[in-house]
TIVO-2410 file (N, C-alpha, C; in nm, 3 decimals):
# residues 88
REC num residu      c1      c2      c3 atome chaine
REC   1      M   6.726   6.140   7.642     N      A
REC   1      M   6.814   6.160   7.756    CA      A
REC   1      M   6.886   6.294   7.747     C      A
REC   2      A   6.931   6.329   7.628     N      A
REC   2      A   7.003   6.455   7.613    CA      A
REC   2      A   6.913   6.575   7.641     C      A
REC   3      V   6.785   6.563   7.605     N      A
REC   3      V   6.692   6.674   7.629    CA      A
REC   3      V   6.672   6.696   7.778     C      A
REC   4      S   6.653   6.588   7.853     N      A
REC   4      S   6.632   6.602   7.998    CA      A
REC   4      S   6.760   6.652   8.066     C      A
REC   5      L   6.874   6.608   8.018     N      A
REC   5      L   7.000   6.656   8.073    CA      A
REC   5      L   7.016   6.806   8.048     C      A
REC   6      N   6.978   6.850   7.929     N      A
REC   6      N   6.987   6.991   7.897    CA      A
REC   6      N   6.890   7.073   7.982     C      A
REC   7      K   6.768   7.024   8.004     N      A
REC   7      K   6.671   7.094   8.088    CA      A
REC   7      K   6.723   7.104   8.231     C      A
REC   8      N   6.782   6.997   8.282     N      A
REC   8      N   6.838   7.000   8.417    CA      A
REC   8      N   6.953   7.099   8.427     C      A
REC   9      R   7.034   7.104   8.326     N      A
REC   9      R   7.148   7.195   8.327    CA      A
REC   9      R   7.102   7.341   8.325     C      A
REC  10      I   6.999   7.369   8.248     N      A
REC  10      I   6.945   7.505   8.244    CA      A
REC  10      I   6.884   7.542   8.379     C      A
REC  11      L   6.809   7.449   8.440     N      A
REC  11      L   6.749   7.473   8.571    CA      A
REC  11      L   6.856   7.497   8.677     C      A
REC  12      I   6.960   7.416   8.676     N      A
REC  12      I   7.069   7.432   8.772    CA      A
REC  12      I   7.139   7.567   8.751     C      A
REC  13      S   7.159   7.606   8.626     N      A
REC  13      S   7.223   7.734   8.598    CA      A
REC  13      S   7.138   7.850   8.648     C      A
REC  14      K   7.008   7.841   8.630     N      A
REC  14      K   6.918   7.947   8.678    CA      A
REC  14      K   6.920   7.954   8.831     C      A
REC  15      L   6.918   7.838   8.896     N      A
REC  15      L   6.922   7.836   9.043    CA      A
REC  15      L   7.054   7.893   9.096     C      A
REC  16      L   7.163   7.859   9.033     N      A
REC  16      L   7.293   7.913   9.074    CA      A
REC  16      L   7.299   8.065   9.052     C      A
REC  17      A   7.242   8.113   8.942     N      A
REC  17      A   7.240   8.257   8.915    CA      A
REC  17      A   7.157   8.330   9.020     C      A
REC  18      V   7.042   8.275   9.056     N      A
REC  18      V   6.958   8.337   9.160    CA      A
REC  18      V   7.031   8.336   9.293     C      A
REC  19      G   7.098   8.225   9.326     N      A
REC  19      G   7.174   8.218   9.451    CA      A
REC  19      G   7.287   8.319   9.455     C      A
REC  20      A   7.361   8.330   9.346     N      A
REC  20      A   7.473   8.426   9.343    CA      A
REC  20      A   7.422   8.569   9.351     C      A
REC  21      L   7.313   8.599   9.282     N      A
REC  21      L   7.255   8.733   9.288    CA      A
REC  21      L   7.203   8.764   9.428     C      A
REC  22      S   7.145   8.664   9.495     N      A
REC  22      S   7.098   8.684   9.632    CA      A
REC  22      S   7.214   8.715   9.726     C      A
REC  23      I   7.323   8.644   9.708     N      A
REC  23      I   7.440   8.669   9.793    CA      A
REC  23      I   7.492   8.811   9.770     C      A
REC  24      L   7.496   8.854   9.644     N      A
REC  24      L   7.544   8.989   9.614    CA      A
REC  24      L   7.452   9.097   9.671     C      A
REC  25      I   7.322   9.072   9.668     N      A
REC  25      I   7.226   9.173   9.713    CA      A
REC  25      I   7.218   9.180   9.866     C      A
REC  26      F   7.214   9.064   9.932     N      A
REC  26      F   7.184   9.060  10.075    CA      A
REC  26      F   7.305   9.051  10.167     C      A
REC  27      T   7.423   9.065  10.115     N      A
REC  27      T   7.542   9.067  10.200    CA      A
REC  27      T   7.616   9.198  10.179     C      A
REC  28      H   7.700   9.230  10.273     N      A
REC  28      H   7.780   9.350  10.258    CA      A
REC  28      H   7.927   9.309  10.250     C      A
REC  29      P   8.009   9.389  10.184     N      A
REC  29      P   8.150   9.352  10.169    CA      A
REC  29      P   8.221   9.353  10.305     C      A
REC  30      S   8.301   9.251  10.327     N      A
REC  30      S   8.374   9.244  10.454    CA      A
REC  30      S   8.506   9.321  10.448     C      A
REC  31      L   8.551   9.353  10.328     N      A
REC  31      L   8.674   9.429  10.312    CA      A
REC  31      L   8.640   9.574  10.280     C      A
REC  32      G   8.715   9.666  10.334     N      A
REC  32      G   8.692   9.808  10.306    CA      A
REC  32      G   8.750   9.847  10.171     C      A
REC  33      E   8.719   9.969  10.131     N      A
REC  33      E   8.769  10.017  10.001    CA      A
REC  33      E   8.919  10.040  10.001     C      A
REC  34      Q   8.979  10.052  10.116     N      A
REC  34      Q   9.124  10.074  10.125    CA      A
REC  34      Q   9.202   9.945  10.143     C      A
REC  35      H   9.135   9.832  10.146     N      A
REC  35      H   9.203   9.703  10.162    CA      A
REC  35      H   9.285   9.674  10.036     C      A
REC  36      P   9.405   9.618  10.052     N      A
REC  36      P   9.491   9.593   9.934    CA      A
REC  36      P   9.427   9.504   9.828     C      A
REC  37      F   9.345   9.407   9.869     N      A
REC  37      F   9.279   9.320   9.771    CA      A
REC  37      F   9.181   9.401   9.687     C      A
REC  38      H   9.103   9.487   9.750     N      A
REC  38      H   9.007   9.571   9.678    CA      A
REC  38      H   9.079   9.665   9.582     C      A
REC  39      V   9.186   9.725   9.629     N      A
REC  39      V   9.263   9.817   9.545    CA      A
REC  39      V   9.325   9.741   9.427     C      A
REC  40      G   9.375   9.619   9.452     N      A
REC  40      G   9.435   9.540   9.345    CA      A
REC  40      G   9.334   9.500   9.238     C      A
REC  41      I   9.214   9.457   9.280     N      A
REC  41      I   9.111   9.419   9.184    CA      A
REC  41      I   9.065   9.540   9.104     C      A
REC  42      K   9.051   9.653   9.170     N      A
REC  42      K   9.010   9.776   9.101    CA      A
REC  42      K   9.117   9.817   9.000     C      A
REC  43      T   9.243   9.810   9.039     N      A
REC  43      T   9.353   9.843   8.948    CA      A
REC  43      T   9.356   9.748   8.829     C      A
REC  44      L   9.336   9.618   8.854     N      A
REC  44      L   9.333   9.519   8.746    CA      A
REC  44      L   9.220   9.551   8.648     C      A
REC  45      G   9.105   9.589   8.699     N      A
REC  45      G   8.993   9.626   8.614    CA      A
REC  45      G   9.024   9.746   8.526     C      A
REC  46      I   9.088   9.844   8.584     N      A
REC  46      I   9.125   9.964   8.508    CA      A
REC  46      I   9.227   9.931   8.400     C      A
REC  47      V   9.326   9.848   8.434     N      A
REC  47      V   9.429   9.809   8.337    CA      A
REC  47      V   9.368   9.730   8.222     C      A
REC  48      L   9.282   9.632   8.253     N      A
REC  48      L   9.221   9.550   8.148    CA      A
REC  48      L   9.129   9.634   8.059     C      A
REC  49      T   9.054   9.726   8.118     N      A
REC  49      T   8.968   9.813   8.040    CA      A
REC  49      T   9.051   9.902   7.947     C      A
REC  50      T   9.161   9.954   7.998     N      A
REC  50      T   9.249  10.038   7.916    CA      A
REC  50      T   9.308   9.958   7.801     C      A
REC  51      L   9.351   9.835   7.828     N      A
REC  51      L   9.405   9.750   7.721    CA      A
REC  51      L   9.301   9.721   7.613     C      A
REC  52      C   9.178   9.696   7.655     N      A
REC  52      C   9.072   9.670   7.557    CA      A
REC  52      C   9.043   9.793   7.472     C      A
REC  53      V   9.039   9.909   7.533     N      A
REC  53      V   9.015  10.032   7.457    CA      A
REC  53      V   9.129  10.056   7.359     C      A
REC  54      M   9.252  10.036   7.404     N      A
REC  54      M   9.368  10.055   7.316    CA      A
REC  54      M   9.366   9.953   7.202     C      A
REC  55      G   9.325   9.830   7.229     N      A
REC  55      G   9.315   9.728   7.125    CA      A
REC  55      G   9.212   9.763   7.021     C      A
REC  56      R   9.097   9.815   7.066     N      A
REC  56      R   8.993   9.856   6.973    CA      A
REC  56      R   9.041   9.971   6.884     C      A
REC  57      I   9.106  10.068   6.945     N      A
REC  57      I   9.155  10.183   6.868    CA      A
REC  57      I   9.261  10.139   6.768     C      A
REC  58      Y   9.354  10.054   6.812     N      A
REC  58      Y   9.460  10.007   6.722    CA      A
REC  58      Y   9.403   9.926   6.606     C      A
REC  59      S   9.309   9.836   6.636     N      A
REC  59      S   9.250   9.753   6.531    CA      A
REC  59      S   9.173   9.836   6.429     C      A
REC  60      T   9.098   9.933   6.479     N      A
REC  60      T   9.022  10.019   6.389    CA      A
REC  60      T   9.115  10.105   6.304     C      A
REC  61      A   9.218  10.160   6.366     N      A
REC  61      A   9.313  10.243   6.291    CA      A
REC  61      A   9.392  10.160   6.191     C      A
REC  62      F   9.421  10.035   6.225     N      A
REC  62      F   9.498   9.949   6.135    CA      A
REC  62      F   9.418   9.917   6.009     C      A
REC  63      L   9.286   9.904   6.024     N      A
REC  63      L   9.203   9.879   5.906    CA      A
REC  63      L   9.211   9.995   5.809     C      A
REC  64      G   9.207  10.116   5.860     N      A
REC  64      G   9.226  10.235   5.779    CA      A
REC  64      G   9.135  10.249   5.660     C      A
REC  65      G   9.011  10.206   5.669     N      A
REC  65      G   8.917  10.221   5.558    CA      A
REC  65      G   8.927  10.114   5.451     C      A
REC  66      F   9.008  10.012   5.471     N      A
REC  66      F   9.024   9.905   5.371    CA      A
REC  66      F   8.935   9.784   5.399     C      A
REC  67      K   8.846   9.796   5.496     N      A
REC  67      K   8.767   9.681   5.539    CA      A
REC  67      K   8.690   9.617   5.425     C      A
REC  68      N   8.627   9.695   5.344     N      A
REC  68      N   8.544   9.640   5.236    CA      A
REC  68      N   8.617   9.636   5.102     C      A
REC  69      Q   8.741   9.683   5.096     N      A
REC  69      Q   8.811   9.691   4.969    CA      A
REC  69      Q   8.908   9.575   4.946     C      A
REC  70      K   8.978   9.532   5.052     N      A
REC  70      K   9.072   9.422   5.034    CA      A
REC  70      K   9.086   9.345   5.165     C      A
REC  71      L   9.140   9.226   5.154     N      A
REC  71      L   9.160   9.140   5.270    CA      A
REC  71      L   9.291   9.179   5.339     C      A
REC  72      I   9.283   9.215   5.465     N      A
REC  72      I   9.401   9.253   5.542    CA      A
REC  72      I   9.460   9.126   5.604     C      A
REC  73      T   9.587   9.095   5.570     N      A
REC  73      T   9.650   8.972   5.621    CA      A
REC  73      T   9.783   9.000   5.690     C      A
REC  74      H   9.811   9.124   5.721     N      A
REC  74      H   9.936   9.155   5.790    CA      A
REC  74      H   9.905   9.229   5.920     C      A
REC  75      G  10.006   9.249   6.001     N      A
REC  75      G   9.987   9.316   6.130    CA      A
REC  75      G   9.908   9.230   6.227     C      A
REC  76      I   9.823   9.292   6.305     N      A
REC  76      I   9.745   9.219   6.404    CA      A
REC  76      I   9.649   9.120   6.338     C      A
REC  77      Y   9.608   9.149   6.215     N      A
REC  77      Y   9.516   9.061   6.144    CA      A
REC  77      Y   9.585   8.934   6.095     C      A
REC  78      S   9.717   8.926   6.099     N      A
REC  78      S   9.785   8.801   6.066    CA      A
REC  78      S   9.788   8.706   6.186     C      A
REC  79      V   9.762   8.759   6.304     N      A
REC  79      V   9.764   8.678   6.426    CA      A
REC  79      V   9.626   8.626   6.461     C      A
REC  80      M   9.524   8.708   6.444     N      A
REC  80      M   9.388   8.666   6.477    CA      A
REC  80      M   9.292   8.716   6.370     C      A
REC  81      R   9.181   8.647   6.360     N      A
REC  81      R   9.085   8.677   6.253    CA      A
REC  81      R   9.013   8.810   6.276     C      A
REC  82      N   8.972   8.839   6.399     N      A
REC  82      N   8.900   8.962   6.425    CA      A
REC  82      N   8.942   9.023   6.560     C      A
REC  83      P   9.044   9.105   6.558     N      A
REC  83      P   9.091   9.166   6.684    CA      A
REC  83      P   8.991   9.263   6.745     C      A
REC  84      L   8.897   9.313   6.665     N      A
REC  84      L   8.794   9.401   6.721    CA      A
REC  84      L   8.706   9.326   6.819     C      A
REC  85      Y   8.670   9.203   6.789     N      A
REC  85      Y   8.592   9.122   6.882    CA      A
REC  85      Y   8.677   9.079   7.001     C      A
REC  86      F   8.802   9.049   6.977     N      A
REC  86      F   8.891   9.004   7.084    CA      A
REC  86      F   8.910   9.111   7.191     C      A
REC  87      S   8.917   9.237   7.150     N      A
REC  87      S   8.944   9.345   7.245    CA      A
REC  87      S   8.817   9.407   7.298     C      A
REC  88      R   8.708   9.336   7.295     N      A
REC  88      R   8.583   9.386   7.352    CA      A
REC  88      R   8.585   9.381   7.497     C      A
***
């Protein structure tokens, strides 16, 4: 039963992906580039990308070449196990 359920779930996921891709390809945006919603989503994307880049730089700089020499348990590494993956 679990195998058939898994096969159905994979098939449904593929069908939904094809449907979503079809909608993206064959429709045009109803909002212009100057619409506040478009500007807000674009700004949010820029802010999140900037935060991720800053997180990667901070995590890498915090390691400071000690990655293979000792276990880092303070700073950002005391909060999460791998901030480099988190800020991807």
